[in-house]
C-alpha positions in Angstrom: 130.7 27.6 51.3 133.6 26.4 53.3 133.2 25.3 56.9 135.4 28.1 58.2 133.5 30.9 56.3 131.7 33.4 58.4 128.2 34.0 57.5 126.9 37.6 57.9 123.2 37.7 58.2 121.2 40.7 57.1 119.1 42.3 59.8 116.1 42.0 57.5 116.5 38.2 57.7 116.8 38.2 61.5 113.5 36.4 61.9 114.1 33.7 59.4 113.8 30.2 61.0 115.8 27.1 59.9 114.8 23.5 60.4 117.2 21.1 62.0 117.9 19.6 58.5 118.7 23.1 57.1 121.0 23.9 60.0 122.8 20.6 59.4 123.2 21.4 55.7 124.4 25.0 56.3 126.9 23.9 59.0 128.0 20.7 57.1 127.4 18.4 60.1 125.0 15.6 61.1 121.9 15.9 63.2 123.5 14.1 66.2 126.2 16.8 66.5 123.5 19.6 66.6 121.5 17.6 69.2 124.6 17.2 71.3 125.3 21.1 71.0 121.8 21.7 72.2 122.3 19.3 75.2 125.5 21.2 76.1 123.6 24.5 76.0 125.7 25.8 73.1 122.5 26.8 71.3 118.8 26.8 72.0 116.3 25.7 69.4 112.8 27.2 69.1 110.6 24.3 69.8 107.2 23.7 68.3 105.7 21.4 70.9 102.7 20.4 68.9 104.8 19.4 66.0 107.8 18.1 68.0 110.1 20.0 65.6 113.0 22.2 66.3 113.7 25.4 64.5 116.7 27.7 64.8 117.0 31.5 64.2 119.8 33.2 62.4 121.7 33.9 65.6 121.7 30.2 66.5 123.0 29.3 63.0 125.9 31.8 63.4 126.6 30.5 66.9 126.6 26.9 65.7 129.1 27.8 63.0 131.2 29.6 65.5 131.1 26.5 67.7 132.2 24.4 64.8 135.2 26.7 64.1 136.3 26.4 67.7 136.0 22.6 67.6 137.8 22.4 64.2 140.4 25.1 64.8 141.2 24.6 68.4 140.3 20.9 68.7 138.0 21.7 71.6 135.4 19.2 72.8 131.8 20.3 73.5 132.4 21.3 77.0 135.3 23.5 75.9 133.3 25.0 73.2 130.4 25.7 75.6 132.7 27.4 78.0 134.5 29.3 75.3 131.3 30.6 73.8 130.1 31.7 77.3 133.3 33.6 77.9 133.2 35.2 74.4 129.5 36.3 75.1 130.6 37.8 78.3 133.4 39.7 76.5 131.0 40.9 73.9 128.7 42.2 76.7 131.5 44.0 78.5 132.6 45.6 75.3 129.1 46.8 74.7 129.0 48.2 78.2 132.4 50.0 77.7 131.1 51.6 74.4 128.0 52.8 76.3 130.2 54.3 79.0 132.6 55.9 76.5 129.6 57.7 74.8 128.7 59.2 78.2 132.1 60.7 78.7 132.5 64.4 77.8 
């Protein structure tokens, strides 16, 4: 799988969890980069406090891959990626809101 390939995840696999190592393998990056993305708030791991292990859900995996495409394609640093993803999330939310409002029109 190439780094720029978009991964579409089935809704039946929505609750699959990935370890930090699996995420690194799927994203083609190293652990430190994922840790830095977590520190910048780009993605939130699901922590297992007793085990001191991070897991990531499928949405986090897709978000990490999207972040990497922004970094590689637009040469953004992690601050720029975090801001871009926040704005893209806001756009997605507004588009969903518009769709709901359009369905309410006669």
